[in-house]
C-alpha positions as CSV (number, residue, x, y, z in Angstrom):
1,M,14.3,5.5,-27.2
2,Q,11.8,2.7,-27.6
3,S,10.4,3.1,-24.1
4,S,9.6,6.8,-25.1
5,I,8.3,5.8,-28.5
6,R,5.9,3.2,-26.7
7,L,5.0,5.8,-24.0
8,I,3.9,8.0,-27.0
9,R,1.8,5.2,-28.4
10,E,0.1,4.5,-25.4
11,P,-3.8,5.2,-24.9
12,L,-3.7,6.0,-21.6
13,L,-1.1,9.2,-22.3
14,H,-3.5,10.2,-25.1
15,F,-6.5,9.9,-22.7
16,L,-4.6,11.9,-20.2
17,V,-3.6,14.7,-22.6
18,I,-7.5,15.0,-24.0
19,G,-8.4,14.8,-20.2
20,G,-6.1,17.7,-19.3
21,V,-7.6,19.9,-22.2
22,L,-10.8,19.0,-20.9
23,F,-10.3,19.7,-17.5
24,T,-8.8,23.2,-18.5
25,I,-11.7,24.0,-20.5
26,N,-14.1,23.2,-17.7
27,M,-12.4,25.3,-15.2
28,L,-12.3,28.5,-17.2
29,I,-15.8,27.7,-17.7
30,R,-16.8,26.9,-14.0
31,S,-14.9,30.0,-13.1
32,G,-17.5,31.8,-14.5
33,V,-14.8,35.0,-14.8
34,T,-15.5,37.5,-17.6
35,E,-14.0,41.0,-17.8
36,R,-16.2,44.0,-18.2
37,G,-14.0,46.9,-17.6
38,D,-12.8,46.3,-13.9
39,V,-15.7,44.2,-12.9
40,Q,-15.2,40.1,-12.4
41,R,-18.3,38.2,-12.7
42,I,-19.1,35.2,-10.1
43,S,-21.8,33.2,-11.8
44,V,-23.4,30.4,-9.7
45,T,-24.4,28.2,-12.4
46,S,-27.2,25.4,-12.3
47,A,-24.4,22.7,-11.8
48,E,-23.0,24.2,-8.8
49,I,-26.4,24.9,-7.0
50,A,-27.1,21.0,-8.0
51,W,-23.7,20.3,-6.5
52,L,-24.3,22.4,-3.3
53,E,-27.8,20.5,-2.8
54,K,-26.4,17.3,-3.3
55,N,-23.7,17.7,-0.6
56,F,-26.6,19.2,1.9
57,R,-28.7,15.8,1.2
58,A,-25.8,13.5,1.8
59,R,-25.1,15.2,5.0
60,W,-28.3,15.9,6.1
61,L,-30.2,12.8,4.5
62,R,-33.2,15.5,3.4
63,S,-33.5,18.1,0.9
64,P,-32.7,21.9,1.7
65,T,-35.4,24.4,2.2
66,E,-35.4,27.4,-0.2
67,T,-33.8,29.2,2.8
68,E,-31.1,26.6,3.4
69,L,-30.4,26.5,0.0
70,R,-29.9,30.4,-0.8
71,G,-27.8,30.2,2.6
72,L,-25.5,27.6,0.6
73,V,-25.5,29.9,-2.4
74,D,-24.5,32.9,-0.4
75,D,-21.6,30.9,1.3
76,F,-20.4,29.6,-1.8
77,V,-20.5,33.1,-3.1
78,R,-18.8,34.5,0.0
79,R,-15.7,31.7,-0.4
80,E,-15.4,32.6,-4.0
81,V,-15.0,36.3,-3.3
82,L,-12.6,35.7,-0.5
83,Y,-10.5,33.4,-2.4
84,R,-10.0,35.4,-5.5
85,E,-9.0,38.3,-3.3
86,A,-6.6,36.0,-1.4
87,L,-5.0,34.9,-4.8
88,A,-5.1,38.5,-6.1
89,M,-3.1,39.5,-2.8
90,G,-0.6,36.8,-3.4
91,L,-1.6,34.8,0.0
92,D,-1.4,31.7,-1.6
93,R,2.6,32.3,-2.4
94,D,5.0,30.9,0.0
95,D,2.6,28.9,1.9
96,E,3.7,25.2,2.3
97,V,0.4,23.8,3.3
98,I,-1.3,25.3,0.1
99,R,1.5,24.2,-2.3
100,R,0.9,20.6,-0.9
101,R,-2.4,20.7,-1.4
102,M,-2.2,22.1,-4.9
103,V,0.3,19.7,-5.8
104,Q,-2.0,16.7,-4.5
105,K,-5.1,18.1,-6.2
106,I,-3.4,17.8,-9.6
107,E,-2.0,14.4,-8.8
108,F,-5.3,13.2,-7.6
109,M,-6.7,14.6,-11.1
110,T,-4.2,12.5,-12.8
111,E,-4.4,9.3,-11.0
112,D,-8.3,9.7,-11.2
113,L,-8.0,10.0,-15.2
114,A,-5.8,6.6,-15.0
115,A,-8.0,4.8,-12.7
116,Q,-11.1,5.4,-15.5
117,V,-9.2,3.5,-18.1
118,Q,-10.1,-0.5,-17.5
119,P,-7.5,-2.7,-18.6
120,T,-8.5,-5.6,-20.8
121,E,-8.4,-9.2,-19.8
122,A,-5.2,-9.6,-22.0
123,E,-3.6,-6.6,-20.2
124,L,-4.2,-8.1,-16.9
125,Q,-2.9,-11.6,-18.0
126,S,0.3,-9.7,-19.2
127,Y,0.9,-7.4,-15.8
128,F,0.2,-10.8,-14.0
129,Q,2.7,-12.6,-16.0
130,E,5.3,-10.0,-15.5
131,N,4.9,-10.0,-11.7
132,L,4.4,-13.9,-10.8
133,Q,6.5,-13.7,-8.0
134,K,4.3,-11.2,-6.2
135,Y,1.6,-13.4,-6.2
136,R,3.4,-16.7,-5.5
137,I,1.8,-18.7,-2.3
138,P,4.4,-19.1,0.3
139,E,5.5,-22.6,1.4
140,R,3.3,-24.1,4.0
141,R,4.1,-26.7,6.7
142,S,2.3,-28.6,9.2
143,F,4.0,-29.3,12.2
144,S,3.7,-30.8,16.0
145,H,5.9,-29.6,19.0
146,I,7.0,-30.8,22.3
147,Y,7.2,-27.6,24.8
148,F,9.5,-27.2,27.7
149,D,9.2,-24.4,30.1
150,L,12.3,-22.3,31.0
151,D,10.9,-20.2,33.7
152,R,9.9,-23.3,35.7
153,G,12.7,-25.8,34.7
154,G,15.8,-23.5,33.8
155,P,18.9,-25.6,33.0
156,Q,16.9,-28.9,33.7
157,A,14.3,-27.8,31.0
158,I,17.3,-28.0,28.6
159,A,18.6,-31.3,29.8
160,R,15.0,-32.9,29.8
161,A,14.4,-31.6,26.1
162,E,17.7,-33.1,24.9
163,Q,17.4,-36.2,26.7
164,L,13.7,-36.5,25.2
165,L,15.0,-35.8,21.8
166,A,17.6,-38.5,22.0
167,N,14.9,-40.8,23.1
168,L,12.8,-40.1,20.1
169,H,15.8,-40.4,17.8
170,A,16.4,-44.0,19.3
171,S,12.6,-45.1,18.5
172,P,11.8,-43.0,15.5
173,D,8.8,-45.5,14.7
174,S,7.2,-45.1,18.1
175,T,3.8,-43.0,18.3
176,V,4.1,-39.7,20.0
177,E,1.4,-37.6,21.3
178,P,3.1,-34.2,21.9
179,G,0.8,-32.7,24.6
180,E,1.6,-35.8,26.7
181,L,5.2,-35.1,26.8
182,G,7.1,-32.2,28.1
183,D,5.4,-29.3,30.1
184,R,1.9,-27.8,29.8
185,F,1.4,-25.4,26.9
186,M,-1.4,-22.7,26.6
187,L,-1.7,-23.2,22.9
188,E,-2.0,-25.9,20.4
189,H,0.7,-28.8,20.1
190,D,-0.3,-29.6,16.3
191,Y,-0.6,-26.9,13.7
192,E,-2.0,-27.5,9.9
193,E,-0.4,-25.6,6.9
194,L,1.0,-22.4,8.5
195,A,3.1,-19.9,6.1
196,P,6.4,-18.7,7.6
197,T,5.0,-15.4,8.7
198,E,1.7,-17.0,10.5
199,V,4.6,-19.3,12.4
200,A,6.6,-16.2,13.2
201,R,3.4,-14.2,14.7
202,L,2.8,-17.2,16.8
203,F,6.5,-18.4,18.1
204,G,8.7,-15.5,16.8
205,D,11.1,-15.3,13.5
206,P,13.8,-17.7,14.8
207,F,11.2,-20.3,15.5
208,A,9.6,-19.9,11.9
209,T,13.4,-19.9,10.4
210,S,14.2,-23.1,11.9
211,L,10.9,-24.7,11.1
212,F,11.2,-23.9,7.3
213,A,14.8,-25.1,7.3
214,S,14.3,-28.5,8.9
215,E,14.0,-32.0,7.5
216,P,10.1,-33.2,7.5
217,G,9.5,-36.2,9.4
218,T,12.1,-36.1,12.1
219,W,12.4,-34.3,15.5
220,H,14.8,-31.4,15.8
221,G,15.3,-28.9,18.7
222,P,15.6,-27.8,21.2
223,V,14.1,-24.7,19.4
224,A,13.5,-21.3,21.2
225,S,10.5,-19.2,21.0
226,G,9.2,-16.3,23.2
227,Y,7.5,-19.2,25.3
228,G,10.7,-21.2,26.3
229,L,12.0,-24.3,24.4
230,H,10.4,-26.8,21.9
231,L,11.1,-30.0,20.0
232,V,9.9,-29.6,16.8
233,R,8.6,-32.3,13.6
234,V,7.3,-31.2,10.5
235,T,4.7,-33.2,9.7
236,A,3.7,-32.1,5.9
237,V,5.0,-29.7,3.5
238,R,2.7,-27.7,0.8
239,D,5.3,-26.2,-1.5
240,S,5.3,-22.7,-2.8
241,R,3.2,-22.3,-6.1
242,I,1.9,-19.7,-8.4
243,P,-1.8,-19.4,-8.4
244,D,-4.0,-19.4,-11.4
245,I,-5.0,-15.8,-12.3
246,S,-8.6,-16.5,-11.7
247,T,-8.0,-16.9,-8.0
248,V,-6.2,-13.6,-7.7
249,R,-8.0,-11.2,-10.2
250,D,-9.3,-8.9,-7.9
251,E,-5.7,-8.3,-6.3
252,V,-4.0,-8.3,-9.8
253,L,-6.7,-5.7,-10.9
254,R,-5.8,-3.6,-7.9
255,D,-2.3,-3.5,-8.3
256,H,-2.5,-3.0,-12.0
257,T,-4.6,-0.2,-11.1
258,V,-2.2,1.2,-9.0
259,T,0.9,0.7,-11.3
260,M,-1.1,2.9,-13.9
261,K,-1.9,5.6,-11.5
262,Q,1.6,5.9,-10.7
263,Q,2.6,5.8,-14.6
264,A,0.4,8.2,-15.6
265,S,1.7,10.6,-12.9
266,E,5.3,10.2,-13.8
267,A,4.5,10.8,-17.3
268,M,2.4,14.1,-16.4
269,F,5.2,15.2,-14.5
270,S,8.0,14.4,-17.4
271,T,5.9,16.4,-19.7
272,L,5.0,19.3,-17.3
273,A,8.8,19.5,-16.3
274,Q,9.7,19.7,-19.6
275,K,8.5,23.3,-19.9
276,Y,11.2,24.4,-17.2
277,V,14.9,24.7,-17.0
278,I,15.7,22.9,-13.4
279,E,18.7,24.2,-11.6
280,V,19.9,22.5,-8.6
281,D,22.8,24.0,-6.4
282,E,24.8,20.8,-6.3
283,D,27.6,22.6,-4.1
284,A,25.0,23.4,-1.6
285,I,23.8,19.3,-1.4
286,Q,27.7,18.2,-1.1
287,A,28.4,20.9,1.6
288,L,25.4,19.6,3.7
289,M,26.5,16.0,3.2
290,L,29.8,16.9,4.2
291,S,28.8,18.3,7.5
292,A,26.2,15.2,8.0
293,D,26.8,12.5,10.8
294,P,29.0,9.8,9.5
295,E,26.2,7.4,9.5
296,V,24.0,9.4,7.2
297,R,26.9,10.3,5.2
298,N,27.8,6.7,4.2
299,Q,24.1,5.6,3.4
């Protein structure tokens, strides 16, 4: 109940209702249809002519000649006549493509109205606080690795890696140059402040999981990747953190706009759906589920 009251009080909902009324009036005016006996009038207004001229100029990068402009108007009238006749013949009914297009147009209209409502800084801050985890900067790790080529060494590469790891543990204070140990590697041996997704993109998910679960400062492994085996040492850790809103304001604004569009669409649908009695054949759904494949049925 409280959520319904809050929705009613939302300025966005009031804006949508007013916008819907204005849209309806505008469509009635633009249609230019007046009854005179059995005659329907098609009026090509100055606004429509300006729209035709603007579209021509945007496409051809110049203004149309009078002949071209009159041709555009003739084409507009032709399409309007054929469109109205198609509606009169019911050609729009039972056509899924037309149904989908009409649904999209009303959804786009609603979303466009919602997008025109600019949030205040307080509203953005509130949205940011409610979605902090979405903007959390992930932990980043710097690391070094020593590579062993399984294609060249096979079982011997595993033994070499394990032996080197034992040596490194026996002399933890010794200076190690990763590029001078193990086998030759086509990429880098040292990486600075990579996020889990970046490590996974370079070395694969298992390598990234192992890296971010390991204790910093100690060599561990062998860890497998798409290249072969690695001994890995985390050299630095930058903890995950929540950024200041000033550094992610554009992203927050985009996400807030998307959310407002979704809420406006749902509010519009909920209002319109109240005009209808909606009946669904639940027996038909259950019958189809009983005949479905087991893996589908159990989802």
